[in-house]
PANU-412592 format. One line per 5 residues: number of its first residue (from 1); their letters; for each residue x, y, z of N, C-alpha, C, O. Coordinates in steps of 0.02 Angstrom, whole numbers. Layout:
<marzas>
NUM) A) X/Y/Z/X/Y/Z/X/Y/Z/X/Y/Z; ... .
</marzas>
This chain:
<marzas>
1) MQDYN) -263/42/2890/-288/75/2949/-262/146/2954/-212/164/2922; -296/185/2993/-279/256/3000/-209/264/3030/-189/227/3075; -171/312/3005/-105/328/3031/-114/379/3087/-132/437/3074; -102/358/3149/-113/403/3206/-56/452/3217/-55/487/3267; -9/454/3171/43/505/3175/21/569/3139/55/620/3143 .
6) LKKEP) -35/566/3104/-62/624/3070/-92/673/3120/-109/653/3176; -99/735/3100/-132/785/3142/-204/762/3155/-239/741/3109; -224/766/3217/-291/745/3235/-339/803/3234/-321/860/3251; -400/789/3213/-452/839/3213/-478/848/3285/-468/804/3326; -509/905/3299/-538/915/3367/-589/860/3383/-626/839/3338 .
11) WYSSD) -592/839/3445/-634/783/3465/-708/795/3451/-744/747/3438; -730/857/3452/-801/873/3444/-822/882/3371/-880/898/3358; -778/872/3323/-792/888/3254/-813/829/3211/-823/837/3151; -819/769/3239/-832/710/3198/-900/711/3164/-905/690/3107; -952/734/3198/-1018/736/3166/-1017/783/3106/-1044/766/3053 .
16) GAAAS) -987/840/3114/-983/888/3058/-940/863/3001/-957/874/2943; -886/828/3017/-843/801/2964/-881/751/2921/-868/746/2861; -927/715/2951/-964/664/2914/-1004/694/2856/-1019/659/2808; -1021/758/2861/-1060/790/2807/-1021/792/2741/-1050/801/2688; -955/784/2744/-915/785/2683/-908/716/2650/-879/711/2596 .
21) LRISD) -934/664/2683/-929/597/2654/-973/590/2592/-1027/621/2588; -950/551/2544/-985/539/2482/-989/463/2470/-951/425/2500; -1034/442/2427/-1040/371/2412/-973/342/2391/-955/287/2411; -936/379/2351/-871/354/2326/-821/340/2381/-773/303/2370; -830/369/2440/-786/354/2497/-793/281/2520/-748/253/2550 .
26) FGSSE) -851/251/2505/-866/183/2527/-861/132/2471/-852/72/2484; -866/155/2408/-865/109/2351/-908/136/2295/-926/195/2294; -925/92/2248/-969/112/2193/-1040/119/2218/-1056/95/2273; -1082/151/2180/-1151/161/2199/-1186/94/2213/-1223/88/2262; -1173/43/2172/-1203/-23/2181/-1177/-56/2245/-1216/-85/2283 .
31) QVRDM) -1112/-51/2257/-1083/-80/2318/-1113/-47/2380/-1129/-82/2429; -1119/18/2379/-1144/54/2438/-1217/38/2449/-1238/29/2507; -1257/33/2397/-1328/14/2405/-1333/-54/2439/-1375/-64/2482; -1290/-101/2418/-1290/-167/2448/-1268/-165/2522/-1300/-195/2565; -1213/-130/2535/-1189/-128/2605/-1236/-89/2650/-1237/-100/2711 .
36) ARMER) -1276/-43/2622/-1321/-3/2663/-1387/-38/2678/-1425/-16/2721; -1401/-92/2643/-1463/-130/2654/-1456/-170/2719/-1412/-212/2725; -1499/-157/2766/-1496/-190/2831/-1536/-255/2831/-1588/-260/2798; -1512/-304/2868/-1541/-371/2869/-1594/-380/2923/-1639/-421/2915; -1589/-342/2976/-1636/-350/3032/-1671/-283/3045/-1643/-230/3031 .
41) SPKTY) -1732/-286/3071/-1771/-225/3083/-1802/-225/3152/-1863/-232/3159; -1762/-217/3204/-1791/-215/3271/-1835/-153/3280/-1819/-99/3256; -1890/-162/3314/-1937/-107/3325/-1937/-82/3397/-1965/-29/3411; -1905/-120/3442/-1904/-100/3512/-1834/-107/3540/-1790/-139/3510; -1823/-75/3597/-1758/-82/3631/-1745/-155/3649/-1689/-178/3643 .
46) AEARK) -1797/-191/3670/-1789/-261/3690/-1765/-303/3630/-1721/-345/3638; -1794/-292/3572/-1772/-329/3512/-1700/-312/3495/-1661/-357/3479; -1682/-248/3497/-1614/-228/3482/-1565/-257/3533/-1511/-279/3515; -1584/-257/3597/-1541/-284/3650/-1528/-358/3638/-1472/-381/3647; -1580/-395/3619/-1572/-466/3607/-1523/-479/3549/-1480/-523/3554 .
51) ILSGF) -1528/-440/3496/-1482/-447/3439/-1411/-430/3461/-1365/-468/3448; -1403/-372/3494/-1336/-351/3515/-1304/-400/3564/-1244/-411/3562; -1344/-431/3606/-1317/-479/3655/-1283/-538/3620/-1237/-568/3648; -1304/-553/3560/-1272/-607/3522/-1202/-590/3499/-1165/-635/3479; -1183/-527/3501/-1117/-506/3478/-1067/-498/3536/-1007/-488/3523 .
56) VGTPL) -1089/-503/3598/-1045/-491/3655/-986/-539/3653/-995/-600/3649; -926/-511/3657/-865/-551/3659/-841/-576/3592/-786/-602/3587; -882/-569/3539/-862/-592/3473/-824/-537/3438/-850/-482/3429; -761/-549/3418/-723/-497/3384/-755/-480/3316/-769/-524/3276; -766/-416/3306/-790/-391/3242/-732/-357/3207/-687/-332/3241 .
61) MNSSG) -732/-356/3141/-678/-324/3104/-708/-277/3051/-754/-295/3016; -679/-217/3047/-704/-169/2997/-665/-176/2932/-621/-219/2926; -683/-134/2884/-654/-139/2817/-579/-128/2814/-546/-150/2766; -550/-95/2864/-477/-85/2864/-440/-131/2912/-380/-123/2922; -476/-179/2941/-443/-228/2984/-443/-212/3058/-409/-246/3097 .
66) LHATL) -480/-161/3080/-484/-144/3151/-531/-192/3187/-591/-195/3172; -504/-230/3234/-544/-276/3274/-572/-240/3335/-537/-199/3365; -633/-256/3353/-663/-228/3414/-715/-277/3439/-742/-317/3401; -729/-274/3503/-780/-316/3533/-835/-271/3563/-826/-210/3569; -889/-302/3580/-945/-268/3611/-955/-298/3680/-954/-359/3688 .
71) SKNSI) -964/-255/3730/-974/-279/3798/-1047/-267/3819/-1083/-229/3786; -1067/-299/3873/-1135/-287/3900/-1143/-214/3919/-1197/-185/3910; -1091/-184/3946/-1094/-113/3964/-1105/-69/3903/-1142/-20/3905; -1072/-87/3847/-1081/-49/3785/-1152/-55/3759/-1180/-7/3733; -1181/-114/3765/-1250/-123/3743/-1295/-75/3782/-1338/-42/3753 .
76) EKILS) -1285/-72/3847/-1326/-26/3887/-1315/46/3867/-1362/86/3865; -1252/64/3853/-1237/132/3831/-1271/147/3764/-1301/200/3755; -1266/100/3717/-1296/108/3651/-1371/117/3657/-1401/157/3621; -1403/79/3702/-1476/80/3707/-1502/126/3763/-1562/129/3774; -1457/162/3796/-1479/207/3849/-1510/270/3819/-1508/280/3759 .
81) DTGGT) -1539/310/3862/-1568/374/3839/-1515/416/3804/-1529/446/3753; -1454/418/3831/-1403/460/3800/-1382/431/3733/-1367/469/3687; -1379/365/3727/-1361/335/3663/-1415/345/3611/-1401/363/3554; -1477/333/3630/-1532/337/3582/-1550/408/3563/-1568/421/3505; -1548/454/3610/-1568/522/3593/-1514/560/3556/-1528/612/3526 .
86) GSWNL) -1453/535/3556/-1401/567/3517/-1412/556/3442/-1389/596/3401; -1447/502/3425/-1462/488/3355/-1517/533/3330/-1555/562/3369; -1520/538/3264/-1569/584/3234/-1640/562/3248/-1683/605/3260; -1655/497/3247/-1722/475/3268/-1718/403/3293/-1671/366/3277; -1768/383/3332/-1766/319/3366/-1769/260/3317/-1733/211/3326 .
91) GRHLL) -1809/265/3265/-1813/210/3216/-1746/197/3184/-1726/139/3177; -1711/249/3165/-1644/241/3136/-1596/210/3187/-1556/167/3170; -1601/234/3248/-1555/210/3300/-1565/135/3312/-1516/97/3317; -1627/113/3318/-1641/42/3330/-1618/0/3270/-1592/-55/3279; -1629/25/3209/-1606/-11/3150/-1530/-18/3151/-1503/-72/3136 .
96) AAGNL) -1495/36/3168/-1421/34/3172/-1398/-15/3226/-1353/-55/3215; -1430/-12/3284/-1411/-57/3339/-1421/-130/3318/-1378/-172/3333; -1476/-145/3286/-1490/-214/3266/-1446/-240/3211/-1446/-300/3197; -1410/-196/3178/-1366/-216/3122/-1295/-194/3133/-1258/-182/3085; -1275/-187/3196/-1209/-162/3213/-1153/-203/3180/-1103/-175/3158 .
101) DKLYA) -1162/-268/3175/-1110/-310/3145/-1097/-291/3073/-1039/-285/3052; -1149/-282/3034/-1141/-263/2963/-1114/-192/2957/-1071/-179/2915; -1141/-147/2998/-1116/-78/2995/-1042/-75/3012/-1004/-40/2979; -1022/-111/3064/-951/-110/3084/-908/-140/3028/-854/-113/3013; -930/-194/2997/-891/-226/2944/-881/-178/2885/-829/-181/2852 .
106) NSIEP) -929/-135/2872/-926/-89/2815/-899/-20/2834/-896/24/2791; -881/-10/2895/-860/57/2918/-791/77/2893/-748/35/2882; -783/142/2885/-718/171/2866/-699/222/2918/-740/246/2957; -634/238/2919/-607/287/2966/-568/339/2926/-507/335/2921; -603/388/2897/-569/436/2854/-528/489/2891/-486/522/2860 .
111) WSFEM) -539/498/2956/-503/547/2995/-486/519/3064/-518/471/3086; -437/548/3097/-426/533/3167/-444/596/3207/-439/652/3182; -463/585/3269/-487/640/3312/-452/637/3379/-434/583/3404; -442/695/3408/-414/699/3476/-464/669/3525/-523/661/3510; -439/652/3584/-484/631/3638/-510/693/3674/-476/745/3676 .
116) NPNKN) -570/688/3702/-599/743/3739/-557/756/3801/-552/712/3844; -526/814/3807/-482/827/3864/-521/836/3930/-490/838/3983; -586/842/3926/-627/851/3986/-650/785/4016/-686/784/4066; -629/729/3987/-648/663/4012/-587/626/4036/-531/642/4016; -598/576/4078/-543/534/4103/-523/485/4048/-560/439/4031 .
121) NDSLK) -464/495/4020/-439/454/3966/-381/410/3987/-345/383/3945; -371/401/4053/-313/366/4079/-305/295/4051/-249/274/4037; -360/259/4043/-355/189/4020/-357/183/3944/-356/128/3918; -358/240/3909/-367/238/3837/-303/254/3799/-265/298/3817; -293/216/3746/-240/230/3698/-267/281/3646/-230/324/3623 .
126) GIRRL) -331/274/3630/-361/319/3582/-436/306/3575/-461/255/3598; -469/353/3544/-539/345/3527/-545/353/3452/-520/402/3423; -578/305/3421/-584/306/3349/-657/315/3330/-702/287/3361; -667/353/3278/-735/365/3254/-740/341/3182/-707/366/3137; -782/291/3173/-791/259/3109/-860/277/3082/-905/295/3120 .
131) FAPME) -868/272/3016/-930/292/2983/-951/237/2935/-910/208/2900; -1017/224/2934/-1044/171/2890/-1110/195/2859/-1146/233/2890; -1125/172/2798/-1188/189/2767/-1244/142/2789/-1232/82/2800; -1305/169/2795/-1363/128/2813/-1424/156/2777/-1438/216/2778; -1461/111/2744/-1522/132/2711/-1578/137/2762/-1589/92/2802 .
136) YEGEI) -1613/193/2760/-1670/203/2804/-1723/242/2766/-1711/298/2743; -1781/212/2758/-1837/242/2723/-1817/269/2654/-1835/324/2635; -1779/228/2617/-1761/244/2548/-1701/290/2540/-1682/304/2483; -1672/314/2594/-1613/357/2589/-1555/324/2625/-1564/282/2669; -1495/343/2606/-1436/316/2639/-1409/368/2687/-1389/423/2668 .
141) VIVKI) -1410/349/2752/-1386/393/2805/-1319/367/2831/-1300/310/2817; -1285/408/2869/-1221/389/2899/-1231/371/2972/-1266/406/3009; -1199/316/2992/-1198/296/3062/-1126/304/3086/-1079/280/3054; -1118/338/3142/-1052/346/3173/-1044/294/3228/-1089/286/3270; -988/259/3227/-973/208/3277/-911/231/3314/-859/243/3284 .
146) TVKEM) -916/237/3379/-859/258/3420/-828/196/3452/-862/155/3483; -762/189/3443/-724/132/3469/-671/159/3517/-633/204/3500; -669/129/3576/-617/147/3624/-561/95/3618/-571/35/3626; -501/121/3605/-441/79/3603/-409/82/3672/-387/135/3694; -407/26/3705/-382/24/3773/-306/25/3776/-272/-4/3733 .
151) RNPKD) -279/56/3827/-206/60/3836/-176/-9/3848/-123/-25/3822; -210/-50/3888/-187/-118/3902/-204/-162/3842/-263/-172/3827; -154/-190/3808/-167/-229/3747/-215/-288/3758/-252/-306/3712; -215/-317/3817/-260/-374/3829/-333/-353/3829/-378/-395/3821; -346/-288/3839/-415/-263/3839/-439/-246/3769/-499/-238/3758 .
156) GSRIY) -393/-242/3721/-411/-231/3651/-448/-166/3638/-435/-116/3671; -493/-169/3589/-533/-111/3570/-606/-130/3580/-626/-187/3567; -646/-82/3602/-716/-95/3616/-761/-46/3581/-748/14/3581; -814/-72/3551/-865/-29/3523/-900/3/3583/-924/-31/3628; -903/70/3582/-929/106/3639/-999/134/3626/-1044/123/3667 .
161) TIKTL) -1009/168/3570/-1074/196/3554/-1085/195/3479/-1039/186/3439; -1148/205/3461/-1167/217/3391/-1212/278/3390/-1245/295/3440; -1212/312/3334/-1255/371/3327/-1273/377/3253/-1229/379/3210; -1338/381/3239/-1358/394/3170/-1358/470/3160/-1386/507/3200; -1327/491/3107/-1319/562/3094/-1370/586/3043/-1396/547/3003 .
166) DVFLE) -1384/649/3044/-1428/680/2994/-1386/699/2934/-1385/756/2912; -1352/647/2907/-1309/656/2849/-1330/603/2798/-1334/544/2814; -1344/625/2737/-1367/581/2684/-1314/577/2629/-1287/627/2608; -1300/515/2608/-1251/506/2554/-1283/519/2487/-1340/499/2474; -1245/551/2444/-1268/563/2376/-1218/536/2326/-1227/541/2266 .
</marzas>
């Protein structure tokens, strides 16, 4: 897992940092093609919501052992106008939402980032930004997953948002 004693990057720089990711950051070309292949293809918000609802309260674990859960509030955030329009396009966003479990399992955390000082961070220990590959229309794009690490240990870590980036792996 990421060492949070390292210098943190500015909170607003995570999308730009993703442009430096390469296939080799995730594994071999064959491994990445397999992990980027999505199993479900929701076409509507309702279909994505139904899939995501099945993950509520179920601990998910990423490639470095970070556990996180998904809440009903997070589903609404992921599927809200602000969650969906932050992604590069709606089709990609719905595909990412419908396959959040696989994306989270394959995600990496190559950098740590500061928290936004303009937001209320009182209940947070940290905010983590993870990245995962996803195949969309024959290309592999990057999905950013934001996880809030709560200060109270009993609250754990929660998947907060997802965003498909206009970043293609080569």
